[in-house]
C-alpha positions as CSV (number, residue, x, y, z in Angstrom):
1,M,-20.7,-41.9,-17.6
2,V,-19.8,-42.4,-13.9
3,N,-20.3,-39.3,-11.8
4,E,-18.3,-38.2,-8.7
5,E,-20.9,-39.6,-6.3
6,Q,-20.8,-43.0,-7.9
7,V,-17.0,-43.0,-7.7
8,Q,-17.1,-42.1,-4.0
9,D,-19.7,-44.9,-3.4
10,Q,-17.4,-47.4,-5.2
11,E,-14.4,-46.3,-3.1
12,K,-16.4,-46.7,0.1
13,D,-17.5,-50.2,-1.0
14,V,-13.9,-51.2,-1.7
15,K,-12.7,-49.8,1.6
16,Q,-15.4,-51.7,3.5
17,K,-14.5,-54.9,1.7
18,I,-10.8,-54.5,2.7
19,L,-11.8,-53.7,6.3
20,E,-14.0,-56.8,6.6
21,A,-11.4,-59.0,5.1
22,A,-8.7,-57.7,7.3
23,K,-10.8,-58.0,10.4
24,K,-11.6,-61.6,9.7
25,L,-8.0,-62.6,8.8
26,F,-6.3,-60.6,11.6
27,A,-8.7,-62.3,14.1
28,G,-8.1,-65.8,12.6
29,K,-4.4,-65.7,11.7
30,G,-3.1,-62.8,13.7
31,F,-1.7,-59.5,12.4
32,E,1.8,-60.9,11.7
33,G,0.4,-64.1,10.1
34,T,-1.7,-62.1,7.6
35,S,-0.3,-60.6,4.4
36,V,-1.6,-57.7,2.4
37,R,-2.0,-60.1,-0.5
38,Q,-4.2,-62.4,1.6
39,I,-6.4,-59.5,2.6
40,C,-6.8,-58.3,-1.0
41,D,-7.5,-61.8,-2.3
42,D,-10.2,-62.3,0.4
43,A,-11.7,-58.9,-0.4
44,G,-11.5,-59.4,-4.2
45,V,-9.6,-56.2,-4.8
46,A,-6.3,-55.2,-6.4
47,L,-3.1,-55.5,-4.2
48,A,-2.3,-51.8,-4.4
49,L,-5.6,-50.7,-2.9
50,V,-4.6,-51.3,0.7
51,S,-1.8,-48.8,0.3
52,Y,-4.0,-46.5,-1.7
53,H,-6.9,-46.4,0.8
54,F,-5.1,-46.9,4.1
55,G,-1.3,-46.4,3.7
56,G,-0.3,-49.9,4.6
57,K,-1.2,-52.8,6.8
58,D,-0.5,-51.1,10.2
59,K,-2.8,-48.2,9.3
60,L,-5.4,-50.6,8.1
61,L,-5.3,-52.2,11.6
62,Y,-5.8,-48.9,13.3
63,A,-8.7,-48.0,10.9
64,L,-10.5,-51.1,12.1
65,F,-10.5,-49.7,15.7
66,E,-11.6,-46.1,14.8
67,P,-15.3,-46.8,15.2
68,L,-14.7,-48.1,18.7
69,N,-13.1,-44.8,19.7
70,E,-16.0,-42.9,18.1
71,H,-18.5,-45.1,19.9
72,F,-17.2,-44.6,23.4
73,A,-16.4,-40.9,22.8
74,K,-20.1,-40.2,22.3
75,L,-21.2,-41.8,25.6
76,S,-21.8,-39.9,28.8
77,F,-22.5,-41.1,32.3
78,N,-24.2,-39.4,35.3
79,L,-21.3,-39.2,37.9
80,D,-23.8,-38.2,40.6
81,E,-24.9,-41.8,40.7
82,P,-21.7,-43.8,40.3
83,I,-23.2,-47.3,40.9
84,K,-25.7,-46.8,38.1
85,A,-23.0,-45.2,35.9
86,L,-20.7,-48.2,36.5
87,E,-23.5,-50.6,35.7
88,A,-24.3,-48.8,32.5
89,F,-20.6,-48.7,31.5
90,I,-20.2,-52.4,32.0
91,R,-23.4,-53.3,30.2
92,G,-22.5,-51.1,27.3
93,F,-18.9,-52.3,27.0
94,V,-19.9,-56.0,27.3
95,A,-22.6,-55.6,24.6
96,Y,-20.1,-53.9,22.3
97,R,-17.6,-56.6,23.1
98,Y,-20.1,-59.4,22.1
99,D,-21.2,-57.5,19.0
100,N,-17.5,-57.1,17.9
101,E,-16.0,-60.4,18.7
102,E,-13.3,-60.3,16.0
103,L,-12.1,-56.9,17.0
104,I,-11.7,-57.9,20.6
105,H,-10.0,-61.1,19.6
106,I,-7.4,-59.0,17.6
107,L,-6.9,-56.8,20.6
108,Q,-6.4,-59.8,22.9
109,Q,-3.8,-61.2,20.6
110,E,-1.9,-57.9,20.4
111,M,-2.0,-57.5,24.2
112,M,-0.8,-61.1,24.8
113,M,2.1,-60.5,22.4
114,Q,2.9,-57.0,23.9
115,S,2.8,-55.8,20.3
116,P,4.6,-52.6,19.3
117,R,1.2,-51.6,17.9
118,L,-0.4,-51.5,21.3
119,K,0.3,-47.9,21.9
120,M,-1.6,-46.9,18.8
121,L,-4.4,-49.3,19.5
122,S,-4.8,-47.9,23.0
123,N,-6.0,-44.7,21.5
124,A,-9.1,-46.5,20.3
125,Y,-9.9,-47.4,23.9
126,Y,-8.9,-44.1,25.5
127,P,-12.4,-42.6,25.8
128,S,-13.7,-45.8,27.6
129,W,-10.7,-45.7,30.0
130,V,-11.4,-42.0,30.7
131,H,-15.1,-42.7,31.4
132,L,-14.3,-45.6,33.7
133,R,-11.7,-43.6,35.7
134,A,-14.2,-40.7,36.2
135,I,-16.9,-43.1,37.4
136,L,-14.6,-44.9,39.9
137,E,-13.1,-41.6,41.2
138,S,-16.6,-40.2,41.6
139,G,-17.7,-43.2,43.5
140,K,-14.7,-43.1,45.8
141,S,-15.2,-39.4,46.6
142,Q,-18.8,-40.1,47.5
143,G,-17.8,-43.1,49.7
144,V,-19.6,-45.6,47.5
145,F,-16.5,-47.4,46.2
146,Q,-13.4,-48.4,48.1
147,F,-10.0,-49.0,46.5
148,E,-6.4,-48.1,47.2
149,S,-5.2,-47.4,43.7
150,I,-7.2,-45.9,40.8
151,V,-4.7,-47.4,38.4
152,H,-5.2,-50.9,39.7
153,A,-9.0,-50.4,40.0
154,V,-9.3,-49.3,36.3
155,H,-7.1,-52.1,35.1
156,F,-9.1,-54.6,37.1
157,V,-12.4,-53.6,35.7
158,M,-11.2,-53.2,32.2
159,G,-9.5,-56.6,32.3
160,V,-12.8,-58.2,33.4
161,V,-14.9,-56.6,30.7
162,I,-12.4,-57.1,27.9
163,F,-12.0,-60.8,28.7
164,S,-15.7,-61.2,29.6
165,R,-16.6,-63.8,27.0
166,Q,-16.2,-67.5,27.6
167,N,-13.0,-68.9,26.1
168,P,-12.8,-72.4,24.5
169,F,-9.2,-72.6,25.9
170,L,-10.7,-73.1,29.4
171,E,-13.4,-75.7,28.4
172,P,-11.4,-78.7,29.8
173,V,-11.5,-77.1,33.3
174,F,-15.3,-77.3,33.2
175,S,-15.7,-80.6,31.3
176,D,-17.7,-82.0,34.2
177,L,-20.4,-79.3,33.9
178,P,-23.1,-78.8,31.4
179,P,-22.4,-76.1,28.8
180,A,-23.0,-72.6,30.3
181,E,-25.1,-70.1,28.5
182,D,-22.9,-67.4,26.9
183,N,-24.6,-64.1,26.1
184,A,-23.9,-60.4,26.7
185,T,-26.8,-59.8,29.1
186,Q,-25.9,-62.6,31.4
187,A,-22.2,-61.9,31.2
188,A,-22.7,-58.2,32.1
189,E,-24.8,-59.0,35.1
190,H,-22.2,-61.5,36.4
191,I,-19.5,-58.9,35.9
192,I,-21.5,-56.1,37.7
193,R,-21.9,-58.3,40.8
194,L,-18.3,-59.3,40.7
195,V,-17.0,-55.7,40.3
196,L,-19.3,-54.1,42.8
197,N,-18.3,-56.8,45.4
198,G,-14.7,-56.1,44.6
199,L,-15.1,-52.3,45.1
200,H,-17.1,-52.9,48.3
201,S,-19.9,-50.7,47.2
202,S,-22.2,-49.7,50.0
């Protein structure tokens, strides 16, 4: 006889299979190009289970990004040392970005399309934007960072870290150069130097 705990474990397993299938397909085909049937076929589960566990394809997409919200909500930064705080923020975000390539690819697609789902997806990133704003404003108040608009400064830094990974689309531009190493540590250090120079840190 199957007990309640076993049932819960089975449901968690099914949900995880659906999430993994959706993440892979959304990243590869785009949200609009992926059907619920394709997700269920890839996950090896019944068609009705997406609605049962998530309430539909849109909510399934949002569920993929919930861990990102939780991850950044748990972080804290020492605003008394804004340069170190900004360096830690960038290293942490870039590492997460490299470890979650498919999620970031989905986000990039939604951003490029100006998707109607962007408003909901922005909730997943809200804690990270709040952290970054606090770091930048603290640095400016201490005379460490210089910028005219906090809105532009936050967008500039977030744009760099979100699009930090090398893109095959641009490979023809660098066809005369040997392949560049692409890893999170190296990318983060490049971004830190670029951002600090842009903010005229003293």
